N, C-alpha and C positions, 0 to 999 in steps of 0.2 A: 215080260213086264216092262213098260216103257218108264224110265226115270225121267221124272220132270224137276226134282228138287232134291238138294242134299241137306241134312240137318247134322251140325256138329255139336257134340259134347265140348267142353272147354279145358277143364282142369286134367292134367296128365294126357291129353290129346293134343290140343293146340299149343298149350304152354305146359313147360316142365315144372309144375306146381306142387306136384305131390310130395317131394322131399320138404317143400317149405310148410304144407299144411301139416306134416308129421312133425317137423320142428317146433310148429306152433302149438300142437296139441301137447307135446312134452312139456314144453314151458309153462302152460296153463293148467295141465293136469297134475304134474308131479307134485306142486304143493297140496293138492288134494288127495294124495296118496294113490293116484291111478297110474301104474306103470305100463306103458304100451310098447310092446316090442314091434318091429317091423312087420312081422307076420299078423299080429292082432290089428295092427292099423289097417293093412291091406285087406282084411275081412270086412271093413266098414266104408271102403272107398265107394263113392258114388251117392252116399247119403247127404242129405242136407245137414248143415250145421247143428240144428236142433235135434234131429233124430240121432246123429252122432254123439251128441253130448247125453241125450237120454239114454243111449244104448249102454254107454260106459259107467254113467252115474248108477244105473240100475244094477249093473255087475258088480259095482265096487261099493254099493249102498252109500252113496254121497248124497247129503241132504238136497232134495230136489228144489228147495226154496231159492238156490243160486244159479238154477239152470239159466235164466234169461240173462243174467250177468255174465255168466261162463260163455255163452253164445255170442254175445256182443264182444266180449274180451278176445276171443278166437277170430272172429271176422274181422275186427279192427286190426289185429296184429298181422293177420295173414295178408290183408290188402297191402299193408305197408311193406312186408316182406316181399310180396310179388311185384309191387310197384319198383322196388329197388333191385331185385335180384332175378326176377322171372326172365326165362329165355324161351324163345320158340322151339318147339319140338321138331325133329328133323322132317322135312317134307311137307310143312304146313302151305307155303306159298304154292309149292307144285300141286298139290290136290286141289287147293281152292281154284286155282287157275284152270284146271281140267274142267271144272264145272262152269265157271264164268266164260271161258273161251267157247263152250257149246250154248250159250245163252241160257243156261239154266238158273233157277233160283235157289239161293243159299240162306239157310237160317242157322241159328244158334240156341240150343236149348240146354240148360244147366242146372243143377242143383245150387249153385252158388248164387249169392245175391246179386242185384243189379249192378250195384256200386263196384263190384269185382269184375263184372262184365266190362264196364266202361274203362277200367284201369287195363285190362288184358288187351282190348282191341286197340286201344290208344298206343299202349307200350309196343305191340306187334305191327301197328300200321295197317291193320286189316279190316277197318270198319267198312271200306267201300265194297268189300265183297258181299256183305250181308244185307238181306232185305228184310230180315226179322231177327229180333233178339228176345228170348223169354227165359225167365228165371222162375224156377219152382218155389222160391223163397216163401211167397205168401200164399201158394195153393193149399187146399186141404190136404191133399197128398203129394208127396215127392215121389221120385223114383224109389222102387221099381213100378209104381204106378205110372200109366202112359200119359197122363194129363198134359205135362209140359210138352211132350212130343206132339200130341193132337192139336194143342193150342198153336204150337209153331207151324204145322202143316196148314192150319186154318189161316194164319197170318201170311203164310205164303201163298194161299190160294190153291194148294195142291192136295188131292185126296192122299190119304196116308198110305195106301198101297202103291202110290207112284214116288214114294220118298225113300231115300237110302238114308240111314243114319250111321255116324261114326261114333264108336264109344271106346273107352278103355276099361270099363268096370262091368262087372257081372250084373249089378243092379241096373245100370243103364242099358245093357243088352236087353234084360228083361222087359224093362219099359219099351224099348223100341220094338220088340216083338209083340207086346201086347198091343201095341198101337197098330199092329198089322203093316209095319215097314220092314224092308230088308235092313240087315245090319252088317256093318263091318266092324271087327273089334281088334283094337290094337292094345292088348294088355301089358302089363308089367312083364318084363322078360322072365322074372322068377315064377309067374304063374301061367305063362303062355300055354303050356302043356296040359293044363288041367282039363279034364273032360268037359266040365261045365260050359266051356266056351264053344264047344261043338254046336250049340243051338245057334250060333251066329251064321250067317250066309258066307261069311270069309273071315278068317283070323290072319292078321298080318303082324310081322315084327316091328313095321314101321310104315308111317304114312308114305314114305318115300316109294313102297313096294306097290302101292295101289294103281292100277291101270284101269281106267274107266271102260274102255271098249271090252277089255276081257271080261270085266266084272258083269257089264250088262249083259253079254252074250251068254254068260252062264246062269241068268236068272230064268 
């Protein structure tokens, strides 16, 4: 298979934001009686904020009438935390350079809202690498549905089968594979050995370990 474009997830892959999302969830959820352990939080990484809130509200039987406000509270707080404290994941510039130097197109497809995309690419100084930015925030379905990846491939002008996707979450990996893209997963170190990630084409401990020529030769 000839790779023509790369599509990257954002949170936990390009920027070390998952601890900030978890911190935000604790702050917003604790007054509502929702107690999230790191393990419980990790089980819902990759979902949109609305689906994340719906999931835990359902489990803890929280009044759904406050869902919209809770979603907005989480989004506002995490945007500010990432603006102040977010840092690039190891290997981000290296992996992006591997695609740009080969003249390939690069997109970003995330469950996070567009306002957070703007904050992250500005903070990391990586906007010029990308030809397309796609958020699943207002789509009918978020990850693990493939729509956000299909939309990004369309914006890049690349058939999905000629795209490689980079993800850190199980839901994101399922979305990429459902879109018929190859997928490289860089999971949390605590879950990297889980069997479910073997559905990916490649599992890496860090973006620093990605080698384009080796990967394409193995497809």
